[in-house]
C-alpha positions as CSV (number, residue, x, y, z in Angstrom):
1,M,46.3,-199.6,-191.6
2,W,45.3,-202.1,-189.0
3,I,43.7,-201.5,-185.6
4,L,44.0,-203.7,-182.5
5,M,40.5,-204.1,-181.0
6,I,39.5,-205.4,-177.6
7,I,36.1,-206.9,-177.5
8,T,34.3,-208.2,-174.4
9,L,31.5,-210.7,-175.1
10,Q,28.6,-211.9,-173.0
11,L,28.9,-215.6,-173.6
12,T,25.3,-216.6,-172.7
13,N,22.7,-217.2,-175.3
14,P,22.5,-215.1,-177.3
15,V,26.2,-214.1,-177.5
16,H,26.6,-210.4,-177.8
17,I,29.2,-207.6,-177.5
18,V,29.3,-205.9,-174.1
19,Y,32.3,-203.6,-174.8
20,A,34.5,-202.8,-177.7
21,D,37.4,-200.3,-178.0
22,M,40.4,-199.6,-180.2
23,V,43.7,-200.2,-178.4
24,E,46.3,-199.2,-181.0
25,S,46.8,-198.7,-184.7
26,F,49.5,-200.3,-186.8
27,S,50.9,-199.9,-190.3
28,S,50.9,-203.7,-190.9
29,E,49.0,-206.8,-190.0
30,K,52.2,-208.4,-188.9
31,N,52.9,-205.7,-186.3
32,C,49.4,-205.8,-185.0
33,I,49.6,-209.6,-184.6
34,E,52.9,-209.3,-182.8
35,R,51.5,-206.8,-180.3
36,T,48.4,-209.1,-179.8
37,N,50.7,-212.0,-179.0
38,N,52.8,-209.9,-176.7
39,I,49.8,-208.9,-174.7
40,M,48.5,-212.5,-174.5
41,D,52.0,-213.8,-173.5
42,K,52.5,-211.1,-170.8
43,A,49.0,-211.9,-169.3
44,Y,49.8,-215.6,-169.2
45,E,53.2,-215.1,-167.7
46,S,51.8,-212.9,-165.0
47,G,49.5,-215.7,-163.9
48,K,46.4,-213.8,-165.2
49,P,45.6,-215.2,-168.6
50,V,43.1,-213.4,-170.7
51,P,39.6,-214.8,-170.0
52,P,37.6,-216.4,-172.7
53,Q,35.1,-213.5,-172.9
54,I,37.9,-211.0,-173.8
55,N,39.0,-211.0,-177.4
56,L,41.8,-209.2,-179.0
57,C,41.7,-208.9,-182.8
58,C,43.5,-207.1,-185.6
59,V,41.1,-205.4,-188.0
60,P,41.9,-203.8,-191.3
61,L,40.9,-200.2,-191.4
62,N,39.3,-199.3,-194.7
63,L,40.3,-195.8,-195.6
64,G,38.4,-195.7,-198.8
65,N,40.7,-198.1,-200.7
66,P,38.6,-201.1,-201.9
67,Y,41.8,-203.2,-202.1
68,V,42.8,-203.0,-198.4
């Protein structure tokens, strides 16, 4: 299982996380990446690209299987 995370960073020294949240869960990394790209594309097309301090990332969720 994969989770799409949104992470907001404070980009001054030292860089640190201001906010983090799980957006959605996916059964595959491919689906998670496709959704991330879709969000980024829609934001760009709307004239409001995602700012540098906002990060979207796909994270594998370890459900006890060491071979995830």
